[in-house]
C-alpha positions as CSV (number, residue, x, y, z in Angstrom):
1,X,-19.4,28.9,-226.9
2,X,-20.2,31.3,-224.0
3,X,-21.8,29.3,-221.0
4,X,-25.0,30.9,-222.1
5,X,-24.6,29.4,-225.7
6,X,-23.6,25.7,-223.9
7,X,-27.6,25.7,-222.6
8,X,-29.1,25.9,-226.1
9,X,-27.8,22.5,-226.6
10,X,-29.6,21.2,-223.7
11,X,-31.4,18.0,-223.8
12,X,-35.1,19.1,-223.9
13,X,-36.9,16.3,-225.8
14,X,-38.2,13.1,-225.8
15,X,-37.1,12.2,-228.9
16,X,-33.4,13.5,-228.0
17,X,-33.4,10.5,-225.2
18,X,-35.1,7.9,-227.1
19,X,-32.2,5.9,-228.1
20,X,-30.5,6.2,-224.9
21,X,-33.3,5.4,-223.1
22,X,-34.3,2.2,-225.6
23,X,-37.7,4.2,-225.4
24,X,-40.4,2.5,-227.4
25,X,-42.9,4.7,-229.6
26,X,-45.6,4.4,-226.6
27,X,-42.9,5.2,-224.3
28,X,-41.4,8.4,-226.5
29,X,-45.3,9.8,-226.3
30,X,-45.7,8.8,-223.0
31,X,-42.3,11.0,-222.1
32,X,-43.6,13.9,-224.7
33,X,-47.2,14.3,-223.4
34,X,-45.4,14.9,-219.8
35,X,-43.0,17.4,-220.9
36,X,-45.5,19.2,-222.3
37,X,-47.0,20.4,-218.9
38,X,-43.2,19.6,-216.7
39,X,-40.2,20.8,-219.5
40,X,-37.0,19.3,-219.0
41,X,-33.6,20.8,-219.7
42,X,-30.7,18.7,-218.9
43,X,-26.8,19.6,-219.9
44,X,-24.7,17.4,-221.3
45,X,-22.3,17.2,-218.3
46,X,-24.9,16.3,-216.1
47,X,-25.9,13.8,-218.9
48,X,-22.7,12.4,-218.9
49,X,-22.8,11.1,-214.8
50,X,-26.4,8.7,-215.6
51,X,-25.6,5.0,-216.1
52,X,-28.1,3.9,-218.5
53,X,-27.6,0.4,-217.9
54,X,-29.5,1.0,-214.5
55,X,-33.2,1.6,-215.0
56,X,-32.5,2.9,-211.3
57,X,-29.9,5.2,-211.8
58,X,-30.7,8.2,-209.3
59,X,-28.8,10.4,-210.8
60,X,-31.4,9.9,-213.8
61,X,-34.3,10.5,-211.6
62,X,-33.2,13.5,-210.5
63,X,-33.3,14.8,-214.4
64,X,-35.4,12.4,-216.3
65,X,-38.9,12.5,-216.9
66,X,-40.9,9.7,-215.6
67,X,-44.6,8.6,-215.7
68,X,-45.0,9.0,-212.1
69,X,-45.0,12.6,-213.3
70,X,-48.7,12.1,-214.5
71,X,-49.6,12.4,-211.1
72,X,-51.3,15.2,-210.3
73,X,-52.1,15.1,-206.3
74,X,-50.1,17.3,-204.9
75,X,-50.3,21.7,-204.8
76,X,-47.7,23.6,-206.9
77,X,-47.1,25.7,-203.8
78,X,-47.1,23.8,-200.7
79,X,-45.3,26.5,-198.8
80,X,-47.7,29.6,-199.6
81,X,-44.8,31.7,-201.7
82,X,-47.6,33.1,-204.0
83,X,-49.2,34.9,-200.6
84,X,-45.8,36.3,-199.1
85,X,-45.2,37.8,-202.7
86,X,-44.9,41.4,-201.5
87,X,-44.1,42.8,-205.0
88,X,-43.3,41.1,-208.4
89,X,-40.3,38.7,-207.7
90,X,-39.8,39.4,-204.2
91,X,-40.9,37.5,-201.0
92,X,-41.2,38.4,-197.4
93,X,-42.1,35.6,-195.2
94,X,-39.9,35.9,-192.9
95,X,-39.2,39.6,-191.2
96,X,-35.2,39.5,-191.5
97,X,-35.2,37.8,-195.2
98,X,-36.4,39.5,-198.5
99,X,-36.4,36.8,-201.4
100,X,-36.0,37.5,-204.9
101,X,-36.6,35.5,-207.4
102,X,-34.5,36.3,-210.1
103,X,-35.2,34.3,-212.6
104,X,-37.2,31.4,-214.0
105,X,-34.5,29.9,-215.5
106,X,-32.2,27.0,-214.4
107,X,-29.5,25.3,-216.1
108,X,-30.7,22.0,-215.6
109,X,-34.3,21.5,-214.7
110,X,-35.0,18.8,-211.5
111,X,-37.9,16.4,-211.5
112,X,-38.1,17.0,-207.6
113,X,-38.2,21.2,-208.4
114,X,-40.9,22.5,-205.8
115,X,-41.2,25.3,-207.8
116,X,-42.7,23.6,-211.3
117,X,-45.5,26.6,-211.5
118,X,-42.6,28.6,-212.4
119,X,-39.1,26.9,-214.0
120,X,-39.5,27.9,-217.4
121,X,-42.3,28.6,-218.3
122,X,-44.3,31.5,-216.1
123,X,-42.7,34.5,-215.2
124,X,-45.5,36.3,-212.9
125,X,-43.5,35.9,-209.7
126,X,-40.3,36.6,-211.1
127,X,-38.4,40.0,-210.7
128,X,-38.1,41.9,-214.1
129,X,-37.1,45.1,-212.2
130,X,-34.4,45.6,-210.2
131,X,-35.3,48.6,-208.3
132,X,-38.4,48.2,-207.0
133,X,-37.2,44.9,-205.1
134,X,-33.8,47.1,-204.1
135,X,-36.6,50.2,-203.1
136,X,-38.5,47.7,-200.8
137,X,-35.4,46.7,-199.1
138,X,-33.9,50.1,-198.3
139,X,-37.5,50.8,-196.5
140,X,-37.6,48.0,-194.8
141,X,-34.9,47.9,-191.7
142,X,-35.7,44.5,-189.9
143,X,-34.5,42.6,-193.6
144,X,-30.9,42.3,-192.6
145,X,-30.4,39.2,-195.4
146,X,-31.0,39.3,-199.0
147,X,-31.7,35.4,-201.0
148,X,-30.9,35.7,-204.7
149,X,-33.3,32.6,-206.0
150,X,-35.2,31.7,-208.8
151,X,-35.1,29.2,-210.9
152,X,-31.2,29.9,-210.4
153,X,-29.7,32.9,-209.3
154,X,-26.5,32.0,-211.3
155,X,-28.3,31.9,-214.6
156,X,-28.7,35.5,-214.6
157,X,-26.2,37.2,-216.6
158,X,-23.1,38.4,-215.3
159,X,-23.9,41.7,-215.9
160,X,-27.2,41.3,-213.5
161,X,-25.3,39.7,-211.2
162,X,-23.2,42.5,-210.2
163,X,-26.2,45.1,-210.4
164,X,-27.7,43.0,-208.0
165,X,-24.4,42.8,-206.2
166,X,-23.5,46.8,-206.3
167,X,-27.5,48.0,-205.2
168,X,-27.5,45.6,-202.2
169,X,-23.9,45.8,-200.8
170,X,-24.7,49.8,-200.8
171,X,-27.9,48.7,-198.3
172,X,-26.5,49.3,-195.0
173,X,-28.5,47.3,-193.0
174,X,-28.1,44.3,-195.3
175,X,-25.8,41.9,-193.4
176,X,-25.3,39.3,-196.4
177,X,-26.2,38.0,-199.5
178,X,-27.2,34.5,-200.4
179,X,-27.2,33.0,-203.8
180,X,-29.3,29.7,-204.4
181,X,-28.2,27.9,-207.0
182,X,-27.6,24.1,-208.4
183,X,-25.2,25.6,-211.1
184,X,-22.1,24.2,-209.4
185,X,-24.0,20.5,-209.6
186,X,-25.8,20.5,-213.0
187,X,-23.5,23.3,-214.8
188,X,-20.0,24.1,-213.0
189,X,-18.9,25.6,-216.6
190,X,-20.8,28.6,-215.5
191,X,-18.5,29.2,-212.6
192,X,-15.0,27.8,-214.1
193,X,-15.2,29.2,-217.4
194,X,-16.0,32.8,-216.5
195,X,-14.0,34.3,-214.7
196,X,-15.7,37.2,-214.9
197,X,-18.4,36.2,-212.4
198,X,-15.5,34.5,-209.6
199,X,-14.2,38.6,-210.0
200,X,-17.8,40.2,-209.6
201,X,-18.4,37.7,-206.4
202,X,-14.7,38.5,-204.9
203,X,-14.8,42.0,-205.5
204,X,-18.6,42.5,-204.1
205,X,-17.6,40.3,-201.0
206,X,-15.3,42.5,-199.9
207,X,-18.1,44.9,-199.0
208,X,-20.6,42.2,-197.7
209,X,-20.2,38.1,-197.3
210,X,-21.8,36.4,-199.5
211,X,-23.1,32.7,-199.3
212,X,-23.7,30.6,-202.2
213,X,-26.2,27.7,-200.8
214,X,-25.6,24.6,-203.1
215,X,-27.9,22.0,-203.6
216,X,-25.9,18.2,-203.9
217,X,-28.5,15.5,-203.4
218,X,-25.8,12.3,-204.1
219,X,-22.3,11.5,-203.5
220,X,-21.8,11.1,-207.2
221,X,-23.0,14.8,-207.9
222,X,-19.7,15.8,-206.3
223,X,-17.2,15.1,-209.2
224,X,-13.7,17.2,-210.1
225,X,-15.8,19.3,-212.5
226,X,-18.1,20.8,-209.2
227,X,-15.6,20.5,-207.0
228,X,-13.4,23.2,-209.1
229,X,-16.5,25.4,-209.1
230,X,-16.7,25.2,-205.5
231,X,-13.1,26.1,-205.2
232,X,-13.4,29.0,-207.2
233,X,-16.3,30.1,-205.2
234,X,-14.2,29.7,-202.2
235,X,-10.9,31.6,-203.3
236,X,-13.1,34.1,-204.1
237,X,-14.4,34.5,-200.5
238,X,-17.5,32.7,-200.7
239,X,-18.6,31.0,-197.7
240,X,-20.5,27.5,-199.0
241,X,-23.7,26.0,-197.5
242,X,-25.6,22.9,-199.1
243,X,-29.4,22.0,-198.8
244,X,-30.4,18.2,-199.5
245,X,-33.9,17.2,-200.3
246,X,-34.4,13.5,-199.1
247,X,-35.1,11.6,-202.6
248,X,-36.9,8.0,-203.0
249,X,-34.8,5.9,-204.9
250,X,-31.8,9.0,-204.8
251,X,-30.6,9.6,-201.4
252,X,-33.0,7.6,-199.0
253,X,-30.8,5.5,-197.6
254,X,-28.1,6.2,-194.5
255,X,-25.1,5.3,-196.5
256,X,-25.8,7.2,-199.1
257,X,-26.4,10.2,-197.3
258,X,-23.7,9.7,-195.3
259,X,-21.6,9.5,-197.4
260,X,-22.5,12.8,-199.1
261,X,-22.4,15.0,-196.1
262,X,-18.7,13.4,-195.1
263,X,-17.7,14.4,-198.4
264,X,-19.8,17.5,-198.3
265,X,-17.2,18.5,-194.9
266,X,-14.7,17.2,-196.6
267,X,-14.6,19.6,-199.3
268,X,-15.3,22.7,-197.4
269,X,-19.1,22.9,-198.1
270,X,-21.3,22.9,-195.0
271,X,-24.6,20.9,-194.7
272,X,-26.9,23.5,-193.6
273,X,-30.5,21.6,-194.3
274,X,-31.8,18.4,-195.3
275,X,-35.3,18.8,-196.2
276,X,-38.5,16.7,-196.7
277,X,-39.8,16.6,-200.0
278,X,-42.6,18.8,-200.7
279,X,-45.8,17.0,-201.8
280,X,-45.8,18.6,-205.1
281,X,-48.0,18.0,-208.1
282,X,-45.6,15.4,-210.3
283,X,-43.7,15.1,-207.4
284,X,-45.3,13.7,-204.4
285,X,-45.7,10.0,-205.2
286,X,-42.0,10.0,-206.9
287,X,-40.0,11.3,-204.3
288,X,-41.6,11.9,-200.9
289,X,-40.0,9.3,-198.2
290,X,-42.8,8.7,-194.9
291,X,-42.2,10.9,-192.2
292,X,-41.2,8.3,-189.3
293,X,-38.8,6.6,-192.0
294,X,-37.1,9.7,-193.1
295,X,-36.6,10.6,-189.9
296,X,-34.6,7.3,-189.4
297,X,-32.6,7.7,-191.8
298,X,-31.5,10.9,-191.3
299,X,-30.7,10.1,-188.0
300,X,-28.8,7.5,-188.7
301,X,-26.7,9.5,-191.4
302,X,-26.3,12.1,-188.9
303,X,-24.9,9.9,-186.2
304,X,-21.9,8.9,-188.6
305,X,-20.9,12.9,-188.7
306,X,-18.0,14.3,-186.9
307,X,-19.5,17.9,-185.0
308,X,-19.0,19.8,-188.0
309,X,-21.1,17.4,-189.9
310,X,-23.6,17.4,-187.5
311,X,-24.6,21.1,-187.9
312,X,-27.8,20.9,-190.6
313,X,-31.5,20.5,-189.5
314,X,-33.8,18.5,-190.9
315,X,-36.9,20.2,-192.0
316,X,-39.6,21.1,-194.3
317,X,-41.5,24.2,-195.5
318,X,-45.0,24.5,-194.1
319,X,-47.0,27.5,-195.5
320,X,-46.6,29.1,-191.6
321,X,-42.5,28.3,-191.6
322,X,-39.6,26.0,-191.3
323,X,-40.3,23.7,-189.3
324,X,-37.7,21.2,-187.5
325,X,-38.2,17.4,-187.3
326,X,-37.0,16.9,-183.8
327,X,-37.7,13.3,-183.2
328,X,-40.0,10.3,-182.5
329,X,-41.2,9.2,-179.3
330,X,-41.5,5.5,-178.1
331,X,-45.6,5.3,-178.8
332,X,-44.5,6.6,-182.0
333,X,-45.6,10.4,-182.0
334,X,-43.2,13.0,-183.7
335,X,-41.7,16.2,-182.4
336,X,-41.4,19.3,-184.0
337,X,-40.2,23.0,-183.3
338,X,-40.4,25.7,-185.6
339,X,-37.3,27.0,-187.2
340,X,-38.9,29.9,-188.1
341,X,-42.0,31.3,-188.2
342,X,-44.3,33.4,-190.7
343,X,-46.0,34.4,-187.1
344,X,-44.8,36.0,-184.3
345,X,-47.0,33.4,-181.9
346,X,-45.3,30.7,-183.7
347,X,-41.7,31.3,-183.3
348,X,-39.6,28.4,-181.1
349,X,-43.3,26.6,-180.7
350,X,-43.1,22.5,-180.1
351,X,-45.6,20.8,-181.8
352,X,-46.6,16.8,-180.9
353,X,-48.2,14.8,-183.8
354,X,-49.4,11.0,-184.2
355,X,-48.2,10.4,-187.6
356,X,-49.2,7.5,-189.6
357,X,-46.3,5.1,-190.8
358,X,-47.1,6.6,-194.2
359,X,-48.0,9.9,-193.7
360,X,-45.1,12.3,-195.2
361,X,-46.0,15.6,-194.9
362,X,-48.0,17.7,-192.2
363,X,-51.1,18.6,-194.4
364,X,-52.9,20.3,-191.2
365,X,-53.6,23.9,-190.7
366,X,-50.8,24.2,-187.7
């Protein structure tokens, strides 16, 4: 089977999970109701990583719906993506970066996804044509990097990926091209069984540096299959970086987070960001960790890394920019700093805020 045909066999219904999870008839109905609003799609590969005897299995939490998703508190767009959309399928929030929402499809729909409004459903904010996006980038010489995101950028066909690369590598003022993808984690066969994709990446990587930003959240995701996909990308000349989201019940433990970061650096995957989970509707009360506790977890995990493993930043994405969580003062106040800012007056700005013990986000207009 081709990789696209393989995905047609994904687990998508509550009925398919009923026996595996020992669901009662009522539990199956409740799950089906959740899936009406927030679809499920799980590859057989990722499903095989779950310990079904453990109701609190962290892999299960990231892919199988839970009753907590019925909680609608929070927002569907926590960082102002719609207001930064300059044309269909492209955001331009930071001067140097063009972010292209190249598809609304993913190999697996993560339960902690911050783009639940898009994935597998709406295509209103997703690029349907490449050329208007390319023309915009050509006309804005302050843009020096393009980020192909989604959905999942590697869920585009290889021919579409090649078209993007052909056009983007021809733009002189672009320094690099990034792909945001969870494919190496949830569906490594897309990479290991499609040599054409690796050949395309290698060919265009000789024209502009290509980065792949992965999304490993737990050490158990670093399987031999996932690492084979990573090796394939590295052999093609790709630089690999990783973004982890701090998730309650998944990696909100310094031992687990430290192990993950150590294994990433061991295998040539550079830790890039650890993100504070966003207050997304259907996600907020399930996965968010209070800010003070989150900082302590991340800092303890960071202390166990070598110098290279300490290079990541602990951040959150606010409508006004990407804000780094710097530390906690003796009086309990927390220090934050803009790592990237939408508005020039905020660049590098330091923020000191009183943070309650159970507070998980800065909701204020900064």
